[in-house]
C-alpha positions in Angstrom: 17.0 28.1 229.6 14.7 25.1 229.8 17.5 23.1 231.5 17.8 25.8 234.0 14.1 25.7 234.8 14.1 21.8 235.4 17.2 22.3 237.6 15.5 24.8 239.8 12.2 22.9 239.7 13.9 19.6 240.9 16.0 21.5 243.5 12.9 23.1 244.9 11.0 19.9 245.0 13.9 18.1 246.8 14.1 20.8 249.3 10.3 20.6 250.1 10.5 16.8 250.4 13.4 16.9 252.6 11.8 19.6 254.8 8.6 17.7 255.0 10.6 14.5 256.2 12.6 16.3 258.7 9.2 17.8 260.2 7.6 14.5 260.3 10.5 12.8 262.0 10.5 15.6 264.7 6.8 15.4 265.2 7.1 11.4 265.6 10.1 11.7 268.0 8.2 14.2 270.2 5.1 11.9 270.2 6.9 8.6 270.9 9.2 10.1 273.5 6.3 11.1 275.9 4.2 7.9 275.3 5.2 6.0 278.6 6.9 6.6 282.0 10.7 6.3 282.3 12.1 3.5 284.3 15.0 4.5 286.1 17.0 2.8 289.0 14.7 4.2 291.6 11.7 2.7 289.8 13.4 -0.5 289.4 14.1 -0.6 293.3 10.3 0.1 293.9 9.4 -2.6 291.8 11.8 -5.1 293.5 10.6 -3.8 296.9 6.9 -3.6 296.4 6.0 -5.7 293.3 4.4 -2.7 291.5 5.3 0.7 290.1 3.3 3.6 290.9 3.5 6.7 288.7 1.9 10.3 288.7 0.0 9.6 285.6 -3.7 9.3 285.3 -5.2 6.3 286.9 -6.5 3.4 284.6 -10.3 3.6 283.9 -12.6 1.8 286.1 -14.8 -0.3 283.8 -17.5 -1.2 286.2 -18.0 2.4 287.1 -18.3 3.3 283.4 -20.6 0.3 282.7 -22.9 1.6 285.7 -23.1 5.2 284.4 -23.9 4.0 281.0 -26.6 1.7 282.2 -28.0 4.6 284.3 -28.0 6.9 281.3 -29.7 4.4 279.0 -32.5 3.6 281.7 -33.6 7.2 282.0 -36.8 8.0 280.5 -37.0 11.1 277.9 -39.8 13.5 277.3 -41.4 12.9 273.9 -40.6 15.7 271.4 -43.6 18.3 271.0 -45.4 18.1 267.7 -46.5 21.3 266.2 
């Protein structure tokens, strides 16, 4: 009876571990698969013709614009809190 318990216990634990591993593998594959643009023959032709590859993805951040907005934010004056 005790042997049956341990057999069922380890079988159930093995099923949980395998299920968790498969789930993790699927999530990682989905995340890594969407990370970058796919470069096909047309993209290579564009790189050879123009020297750059343009995609429909978001453009890179403009660091100078971000720096200007941050300076503007911190240069603002703030009202002092009312003391009660």
